[in-house]
Phi, psi and omega in degrees: 000123185288136175256150181246144179287136180233108183294346181279346180278150180305132178072016181064038183292185181258151179275179178295161181304143178275086183292142170300150185307322184290346183262356190297329185265004181263130178283132178302145180300138178089351182255000178276120183253110177241112181299145177254343180222159179209143171227156183246144181208169179206162180194165178219143179214147180229138180193160180294335177257136183298317181297320179293326177295324176294316179299321179290328175293319175299319179295318178298327179278348178085016184235024183288343183270002185256150170269102190271131176247119183280131178230169175254182261242049180254130172275113189296149175302140175062018179283133184265129175277126179238160178297151180303313183301322178290318182295317181299323181292338184275353182244123180289145176306136181089354180293149170279125182232132178274139182210156166257125186226138168249134188212140178210140179226150176203155173242018180275113184303136179068012177282135175266125179232153182211146173227141185213145170246125174258150181222137176227125185244129181285158177294325178278110184293344178275000180252146180282154175250197183227147170240143178233147176248135180216135171219148186197158172267146172074018180245138177285170174307312185296314183293311181296320180295316178298321180296313180295319180295319177301314181300313181297315182294322181293320178296318179293316180300319179297318179296322183277354179082020177282126180277133179203163180271112181300332184274352180290157177283171187298318181301319180291315180294324180301319179295320178297316182295320180294318181296326182297332182077001183274333183247120187270333185203139170226146177198173177219157172236121191224140175232125175235164178199148170257125184288116187239004180222159178295144183106197185258147169237134177243135172241143179214154171224143187210149169245123186248129183269146176231153183244000000 
């Protein structure tokens, strides 16, 4: 593949390959990354510094040794859910790990904060599912978790062509989704906390991908 000289690059380097127009939308072989495993985790941390509270939340979640890259929100086809403890052991410290993360921090005393990941998996294992991120003030584990789960299931149902009432509550929509037979499983992972000490508290929930 021919490279072209680009004087705007440092040292007069070369630009990326000049792909023929018909090849622009094709991913080069070997560069397509589709995760084969996923694990879910959550954590909470408190410290006078916000960044340290985040680091402690990562430590509580068991993923503080990873270089996390945030991505959006597709559950890959045929991806296997594994326990957090098993997943953490499969990634070497310092590794770059892709994740979907919901995160919220506050230093307002007695403030209730929550972060949640919702997941919806289709009945057809060859079809992708959805992950959703949600964080909010003043929401309990149950409320935030239901909200995140509702979002993930609604996005998947829309993709699969399942008809449902967007204005209905989660319990009503859940029954419609189950009856359709298109969605086999929905769940959420949620972390909430009431800020009870001076300084910052961070809550997070995350889905971490493995290859």
